[in-house]
C-alpha positions as CSV (number, residue, x, y, z in Angstrom):
1,D,-112.9,46.1,-3.4
2,E,-109.2,46.4,-2.5
3,E,-106.7,43.6,-3.0
4,V,-105.1,42.3,0.1
5,I,-101.5,41.0,-0.3
6,Y,-100.6,38.2,2.1
7,P,-97.5,36.0,2.3
8,R,-97.7,32.3,1.3
9,V,-94.6,31.4,3.4
10,G,-92.9,33.0,6.3
11,L,-95.6,35.2,7.9
12,D,-93.7,36.6,10.8
13,A,-96.0,36.7,13.8
14,A,-93.2,38.5,15.8
15,Q,-94.4,41.7,14.1
16,L,-97.8,41.1,15.6
17,L,-96.6,40.2,19.1
18,L,-95.4,43.6,20.3
19,G,-94.2,43.5,23.9
20,K,-93.9,39.7,24.0
21,N,-90.7,38.0,24.7
22,L,-90.4,35.7,21.7
23,K,-87.6,33.7,23.1
24,E,-89.8,32.7,26.1
25,I,-92.7,31.9,23.8
26,A,-90.5,29.7,21.6
27,M,-89.0,27.9,24.5
28,A,-92.5,27.3,26.0
29,N,-93.6,25.7,22.7
30,N,-90.3,23.7,22.2
31,D,-89.6,25.7,19.1
32,S,-86.3,27.1,17.9
33,E,-86.1,30.9,18.5
34,D,-85.8,31.4,14.8
35,D,-89.0,29.8,13.5
36,G,-91.3,29.6,16.5
37,H,-93.1,32.6,15.2
38,L,-93.1,31.9,11.5
39,Y,-96.3,30.7,9.8
40,D,-97.0,29.2,6.3
41,L,-100.2,29.4,4.4
42,M,-102.2,26.2,4.3
43,A,-105.6,27.2,2.9
44,V,-107.6,30.1,1.5
45,S,-111.4,30.4,1.5
46,I,-112.7,32.4,-1.5
47,H,-116.1,34.0,-1.9
48,H,-117.5,35.0,-5.3
49,G,-120.6,37.2,-5.3
50,S,-122.0,39.7,-2.8
51,A,-123.1,39.7,0.8
52,G,-126.6,38.4,-0.1
53,Y,-125.5,35.6,-2.3
54,G,-122.5,33.9,-3.8
55,H,-120.3,30.9,-4.0
56,Y,-117.4,29.7,-1.9
57,V,-114.4,27.7,-3.1
58,A,-111.2,26.9,-1.3
59,V,-107.6,26.4,-2.2
60,A,-105.5,24.3,0.1
61,R,-102.0,22.8,0.4
62,H,-101.7,19.0,0.8
63,V,-100.2,18.3,4.2
64,I,-97.9,15.5,2.9
65,N,-96.6,16.6,-0.5
66,G,-97.2,20.3,-0.3
67,D,-99.1,20.5,-3.6
68,W,-102.0,23.0,-3.9
69,H,-105.5,22.1,-5.0
70,R,-108.7,24.0,-5.7
71,Y,-111.9,22.6,-4.1
72,D,-115.1,23.7,-5.8
73,D,-118.1,21.7,-4.8
74,S,-117.5,18.2,-6.0
75,S,-114.5,19.2,-8.2
76,V,-110.9,19.0,-6.9
77,S,-108.1,20.1,-9.3
78,P,-104.4,20.7,-8.8
79,I,-103.2,24.3,-9.2
80,P,-99.8,26.0,-9.2
81,S,-98.8,27.5,-5.8
82,S,-99.0,31.0,-7.3
83,Q,-102.8,30.6,-7.5
84,S,-103.0,30.4,-3.7
85,Q,-102.6,34.2,-3.7
86,Q,-106.2,35.2,-4.4
87,S,-107.4,38.8,-4.6
88,D,-110.8,37.8,-3.4
89,A,-109.6,35.8,-0.4
90,Y,-112.1,35.6,2.5
91,V,-110.4,33.5,5.1
92,L,-106.7,32.7,5.4
93,V,-105.5,29.6,7.3
94,Y,-101.9,29.5,8.4
95,Q,-99.9,26.8,10.3
96,R,-96.9,27.4,12.5
97,R,-93.8,26.3,10.5
98,S,-92.4,24.2,13.4
99,V,-95.8,22.3,13.6
100,S,-95.6,21.6,9.8
101,R,-92.2,20.0,10.2
102,Q,-93.4,18.0,13.2
103,V,-96.4,16.7,11.2
104,A,-94.3,15.8,8.2
105,Q,-91.8,13.9,10.4
106,E,-94.7,12.0,12.1
107,L,-96.2,11.1,8.8
108,S,-92.9,9.9,7.5
109,L,-92.5,7.7,10.6
110,G,-96.0,6.3,10.2
111,S,-97.2,7.5,13.6
112,V,-100.1,9.5,12.2
113,H,-103.0,7.6,10.7
114,F,-106.0,8.9,8.8
C-alpha cells in the first residue's frame, strides 16, 4: 500500500492537458483563463478492507458552506478539512473552480432549489 498525495484545492488540469490551447478551452467554457482549468476537491470515497470484502465511507464538502462531513452508513459527522486527505482514498471527486463559484452565486440568488 502506497500513500497517494492529492491536492484539496487548486488541482491544475493544465498539467494534464498537454498540447491543448487552454485559452481556447477557457473561452469555450466562459471561464477566465486563470481558473478555467483549476479544480477543487469535493468528495473522497474510502475503502477499508481488501478486494474480497470491506467497508466504504465517504468524506464530502458541503456545496453551500464548504464544511466537510464524514458519511459512514447512517452516521454523518463534521470533520476538519485536513481529514479530507485520506491515505486510503479510493475515488476522488473534483469540481471545476469556476463551476463552484457559479453554483454558490445561484444558491445565494435563490435560483437553485433542492
